[in-house]
C-alpha positions in Angstrom: 34.6 -108.3 -4.6 31.4 -109.0 -6.5 29.4 -106.5 -4.3 32.0 -103.8 -5.0 31.7 -104.4 -8.7 27.9 -104.1 -8.5 28.2 -100.8 -6.7 30.6 -99.3 -9.2 28.3 -100.4 -12.0 25.3 -98.7 -10.3 27.2 -95.4 -9.9 28.3 -95.5 -13.5 24.7 -96.0 -14.6 23.5 -93.1 -12.5 26.2 -90.8 -14.0 25.1 -91.9 -17.4 21.5 -90.9 -16.7 22.4 -87.5 -15.3 24.6 -86.8 -18.3 21.8 -87.9 -20.6 19.3 -85.6 -18.9 21.7 -82.6 -19.0 22.3 -83.1 -22.7 18.5 -83.4 -23.2 17.9 -80.1 -21.3 20.6 -78.3 -23.3 19.1 -79.6 -26.5 15.6 -78.4 -25.5 17.1 -75.0 -24.6 18.8 -74.7 -27.9 15.7 -75.7 -29.8 13.1 -73.6 -27.8 11.7 -70.8 -30.0 12.3 -67.1 -29.2 9.2 -65.0 -28.5 8.4 -62.0 -30.6 7.1 -58.8 -29.1 6.1 -55.4 -30.3 8.8 -52.8 -29.5 8.2 -49.1 -29.2 11.2 -46.8 -29.9 10.8 -43.7 -27.8 10.9 -40.2 -29.4 10.0 -36.8 -27.9 6.4 -35.9 -28.6 4.1 -33.0 -27.8 1.1 -33.6 -25.6 -1.3 -31.7 -23.4 -2.2 -32.8 -19.9 -4.7 -31.2 -17.5 -4.9 -30.4 -13.9 -8.4 -30.3 -12.3 -9.3 -28.2 -9.3 -12.8 -28.2 -7.5 -14.3 -24.7 -7.7 -17.2 -22.7 -6.4 -19.0 -20.3 -8.7 -19.9 -16.7 -7.8 -21.4 -14.0 -9.9 -19.3 -11.1 -11.0 -21.2 -8.8 -8.7 -23.0 -10.3 -5.7 -25.0 -7.8 -3.7 -26.8 -8.4 -0.4 -30.2 -6.8 -0.1 -30.6 -5.6 3.5 -33.3 -3.3 5.0 -32.4 0.2 6.2 -35.4 0.4 8.6 -37.3 -1.9 10.9 -40.8 -3.2 10.2 -42.8 -6.1 8.9 -42.3 -7.6 5.5 -45.5 -6.6 3.7 -44.9 -7.7 0.1 -42.4 -9.8 -1.9 -42.5 -8.8 -5.6 -39.9 -11.3 -7.1 -39.6 -15.1 -6.9 -36.4 -16.9 -5.8 -34.2 -17.5 -8.7 -35.9 -14.8 -10.8 -34.2 -12.4 -13.2 -34.6 -8.8 -12.4 -33.6 -5.4 -13.9 -32.0 -2.4 -12.3 -34.7 -0.4 -10.4 -37.2 -3.2 -10.3 -39.3 -3.4 -7.1 -38.2 -6.2 -4.8 -39.8 -5.8 -1.3 -42.0 -3.6 0.7 -41.7 -3.2 4.5 -44.7 -2.1 6.6 -44.1 0.4 9.4 -46.9 2.9 10.2 -44.4 5.0 12.2 -42.7 6.3 9.0 -46.1 7.0 7.3 -47.2 8.9 10.4 -43.9 10.8 10.5 -44.5 12.0 6.9 -48.1 13.2 7.8 -46.8 15.0 10.9 -44.0 16.7 9.0 -46.4 17.8 6.3 -48.7 19.3 8.9 -45.7 21.0 10.5 -44.8 22.6 7.2 -48.3 23.9 6.7 -48.2 25.5 10.2 -44.7 26.9 9.6 -45.7 28.3 6.2 -48.7 30.1 7.9 -46.3 31.5 10.5 -44.0 32.8 7.8 -46.8 34.4 5.9 -48.1 36.1 9.1 -44.6 37.3 9.9 -44.3 38.8 6.4 -47.6 40.6 6.9 -46.3 42.1 10.1 -43.1 43.3 8.4 -45.1 44.8 5.6 -47.5 46.5 8.1 -44.7 48.0 10.2 -42.4 49.1 7.3 -44.6 52.1 6.1 -45.2 53.2 9.7 -41.5 53.4 10.3 -41.0 55.3 7.0 -43.6 57.9 8.3 -41.9 57.8 11.7 -45.1 56.8 13.4 -43.4 53.9 15.1 -39.7 53.3 15.9 -37.3 51.3 13.7 -36.9 48.9 16.5 -40.4 47.5 15.8 -39.5 46.9 12.2 -36.3 45.1 13.2 -38.2 43.0 15.7 -40.7 42.0 13.0 -37.9 41.1 10.6 -36.2 39.0 13.1 -39.5 37.2 13.8 -39.9 36.6 10.1 -36.4 35.1 9.9 -37.2 32.8 12.9 -40.4 31.6 11.2 -38.5 31.0 8.0 -36.0 28.9 9.9 -38.8 27.0 11.5 -40.2 26.3 8.0 -36.8 25.1 6.7 -36.5 22.8 9.7 -40.0 21.4 9.1 -39.1 20.9 5.4 -35.9 19.0 6.5 -38.0 16.9 8.8 -40.4 16.1 6.0 -37.5 15.0 3.7 -36.0 12.9 6.5 -39.5 11.2 7.1 -39.9 10.7 3.3 -36.4 9.2 3.1 -37.2 6.7 5.9 -40.5 5.9 4.3 -38.6 5.4 1.0 -36.4 2.8 2.7 -39.6 0.7 3.2 -39.5 0.1 -0.6 -36.5 -1.9 -1.8 -35.6 -1.9 -5.5 -32.9 -3.7 -7.4 -29.6 -1.9 -7.6 -28.5 -3.8 -10.7 -29.5 -6.4 -13.2 -29.1 -9.9 -11.8 -30.6 -13.1 -10.5 -32.4 -13.3 -7.1 -31.0 -15.7 -4.6 -32.8 -17.4 -1.7 -35.4 -15.4 0.3 -35.2 -16.6 3.9 -38.1 -14.4 5.1 -41.8 -14.7 4.5 -44.6 -12.1 4.4 -45.3 -10.9 7.9 -41.8 -11.5 9.2 -40.3 -8.9 11.5 -37.4 -7.2 9.5 -34.6 -5.2 11.1 -31.4 -3.8 9.9 -29.6 -5.8 12.5 -30.8 -9.2 11.1 -28.0 -11.6 10.4 -29.4 -12.8 7.1 -30.1 -10.4 4.2 -33.5 -10.3 2.6 -31.8 -11.9 -0.4 -28.7 -11.7 -2.6 -28.6 -10.4 -6.1 -26.0 -11.9 -8.5 -24.9 -10.3 -11.7 -24.0 -13.4 -13.8 -23.2 -12.0 -17.2 -19.7 -13.0 -16.1 -19.0 -15.5 -13.4 -15.9 -16.4 -11.3 -14.8 -19.9 -10.4 -12.9 -19.8 -7.2 -10.4 -22.6 -6.4 -7.3 -23.2 -4.3 -3.7 -24.3 -4.7 -1.7 -25.7 -1.9 1.8 -24.5 -1.3 3.5 -27.3 -3.2 1.3 -26.8 -6.2 1.8 -23.0 -6.1 5.6 -23.4 -6.0 5.5 -25.9 -8.9 3.4 -23.5 -10.9 5.7 -20.6 -10.1 8.8 -22.5 -11.1 7.3 -23.9 -14.3 5.6 -20.8 -15.8 7.4 -17.7 -17.0 6.7 -14.3 -15.5 8.0 -11.9 -12.8 4.8 -11.7 -10.7 2.0 -14.1 -10.1 -0.3 -12.2 -12.4 2.4 -12.3 -15.1 2.6 -16.0 -14.8 -1.2 -16.3 -15.1 -1.2 -14.2 -18.2 1.3 -16.6 -19.8 -1.1 -19.5 -19.3 -3.6 -20.6 -22.0 -7.3 -20.3 -21.5 -8.9 -22.7 -19.0 -12.0 -24.9 -19.2 -14.9 -25.4 -16.8 -16.5 -28.8 -16.0 -20.0 -28.3 -14.8 -21.6 -30.3 -12.0 -23.2 -32.8 -14.5 -19.7 -33.6 -15.9 -20.3 -31.7 -19.1 -17.7 -29.3 -20.6 -18.8 -25.7 -20.6 -18.6 -24.3 -24.2 -16.8 -21.1 -23.4 -13.2 -20.7 -22.1 -12.0 -18.6 -19.2 -9.0 -16.6 -18.0 -7.1 -17.2 -14.7 -6.9 -14.3 -12.3 -5.6 -13.8 -8.8 -8.1 -13.8 -6.0 -5.8 -13.5 -3.0 -2.1 -12.8 -2.9 -1.7 -14.5 0.5 -1.5 -18.1 1.6 -4.2 -18.9 4.2 -2.3 -20.2 7.3 -5.2 -22.3 8.4 -5.4 -24.4 5.3 -2.0 -23.6 3.7 -3.6 -22.7 0.4 -3.8 -19.7 -2.0 -7.0 -18.7 -3.7 -7.2 -18.2 -7.5 -10.2 -17.5 -9.7 -11.1 -18.0 -13.3 -13.4 -15.6 -15.1 -15.9 -17.1 -17.6 -18.4 -15.3 -19.8 -22.0 -16.4 -19.1 -24.2 -14.6 -21.7 -27.0 -17.1 -21.5 -27.1 -17.3 -17.7 -26.5 -21.1 -17.7 -24.1 -20.9 -14.7 -25.6 -19.7 -11.5 -23.9 -18.2 -8.5 -23.3 -20.8 -5.7 -22.9 -23.7 -8.1 -20.0 -26.2 -7.9 -17.7 -26.9 -10.9 -14.2 -28.0 -11.8 -11.6 -25.7 -13.3 -9.4 -27.5 -15.8 -6.0 -26.0 -16.5 -4.1 -27.3 -19.5 -0.3 -27.8 -19.6 1.6 -28.5 -22.8 4.6 -30.9 -22.7 6.7 -30.3 -25.8 9.4 -33.0 -25.4 7.5 -35.8 -23.5 8.5 -39.5 -23.6 5.2 -41.4 -23.6 4.6 -45.1 -23.1 1.3 -47.0 -22.9 0.0 -47.7 -19.4 -0.1 -51.4 -20.1 3.6 -51.5 -21.0 4.4 -50.9 -17.3 4.2 -53.0 -14.1 4.6 -52.4 -10.4 6.9 -54.2 -8.0 7.3 -53.2 -4.4 5.7 -49.8 -5.0 8.0 -49.0 -7.9 7.1 -48.8 -11.6 9.0 -50.7 -14.3 9.0 -51.2 -18.0 10.8 -53.8 -20.1 13.5 -52.3 -22.4 15.7 -54.0 -25.0 19.5 -53.9 -25.2 21.3 -53.7 -28.5 21.5 -57.5 -28.6 17.7 -57.7 -28.0 17.9 -58.8 -24.4 15.1 -57.9 -22.0 16.0 -55.6 -19.1 13.6 -54.4 -16.3 14.0 -50.6 -16.0 12.6 -48.5 -13.2 10.8 -45.3 -14.2 8.9 -42.4 -12.6 5.9 -41.0 -14.5 2.6 -39.2 -14.4 -0.5 -40.6 -16.1 -2.3 -38.7 -18.9 -5.8 -37.6 -18.2 -7.4 -40.6 -19.9 -5.2 -43.0 -17.9 -4.1 -44.9 -21.0 -0.5 -43.5 -21.3 2.3 -42.5 -19.0 4.5 -39.4 -19.4 7.9 -40.6 -18.3 9.8 -38.2 -16.0 12.9 -40.3 -15.4 14.4 -43.6 -16.2 14.2 -43.5 -20.0 15.7 -41.4 -22.8 14.9 -40.9 -26.5 15.9 -43.9 -28.6 15.2 -46.4 -25.8 13.1 -49.4 -27.0 10.2 -50.5 -24.7 8.6 -53.9 -25.0 4.8 -53.8 -25.3 2.5 -56.5 -23.8 5.2 -58.4 -21.9 4.6 -59.9 -18.5 6.8 -61.9 -16.0 9.8 -61.8 -18.2 13.3 -62.6 -16.9 16.1 -60.2 -17.4 18.5 -61.2 -20.3 15.7 -63.0 -22.1 16.3 -62.7 -25.8 13.3 -61.7 -27.9 12.5 -61.0 -31.5 11.5 -57.2 -31.7 8.6 -56.2 -34.0 8.6 -52.4 -34.5 5.3 -50.9 -33.2 3.4 -48.4 -35.4 3.8 -45.2 -33.2 1.3 -43.1 -35.2 -1.4 -45.8 -34.7 -0.5 -46.3 -31.1 -0.7 -42.6 -30.2 -3.8 -41.8 -32.4 -6.1 -41.7 -29.3 -3.6 -39.5 -27.4 -3.8 -36.7 -30.0 -0.1 -36.0 -29.9 2.2 -34.8 -32.7 5.8 -35.3 -33.4 
């Protein structure tokens, strides 16, 4: 009996301790302070984001300088990368065959000219004899035909001379336009032929330059659906001017216009080519350079939250939002980052008027917080957006 009484007393003591602990926990929960957080109330804003595309620069007119005749490269008159004017001497090709052909043709003309003069003398000699009926008219006709034959031979010799002079003229190459000389793969003394794979050089007219870049099929469809216009060129005309990022990362001072480069999608790569035209009055941009074309896109009703207000869980993106009774709720969103990476443009998951908690981490849903309104103008000052 005494043992049973002791057991009951022990159980009662344990229940008392448990009750005391529970009351203590409840008391602590009731007395624990609520945390205060800055809260951003979302409102539509206007912002500009950019899409960057690697590009290759080409001059407005790129001409390959190729020889028309065979021979040895005798002289190079311009340096690689030099600026030349239209008509300026570029190269001279040495081929004695063309020089000798001119000499031979000139000699043939002299001989043909002498034959013509002799034939004229024969005609003039026979004509009065025929008039006096000393010789028959047949001899006069024969002399005239001989004269015509000699004149034809002279014309042929003159044509041969012009052809020889033309071939000789091909040994001197002049610039067909103003521009910048490209690489010159041949040296003095090299054998030159019109069948050579490489040109003597390329000549780029770079007062205006084209930046060529590509869009894949998905990007092209997104662009077509987003921009107004009946045709691709109409859509390009509706876009604002684009920028060019040079190879050193600097922003080129002048803006450019988008143009079509190819209306077809290349089946090998699944891309369509576009080009942007940029003025280049100072010749800073050279043909063959690499750059980045930056295309702006304005979002007029964007919901923007700071990057540090979001977190990732199982490859999904979340933010903490507040209910009407100031309880925390994890909300999944989809978004794209702004170009500086400091903000997110929300595509789904939030709506205007939603309140987003800033600077919160590892919060449990339904946690009650004290909201402190964030200063939106100060928060977005670095973004450059306007209401």
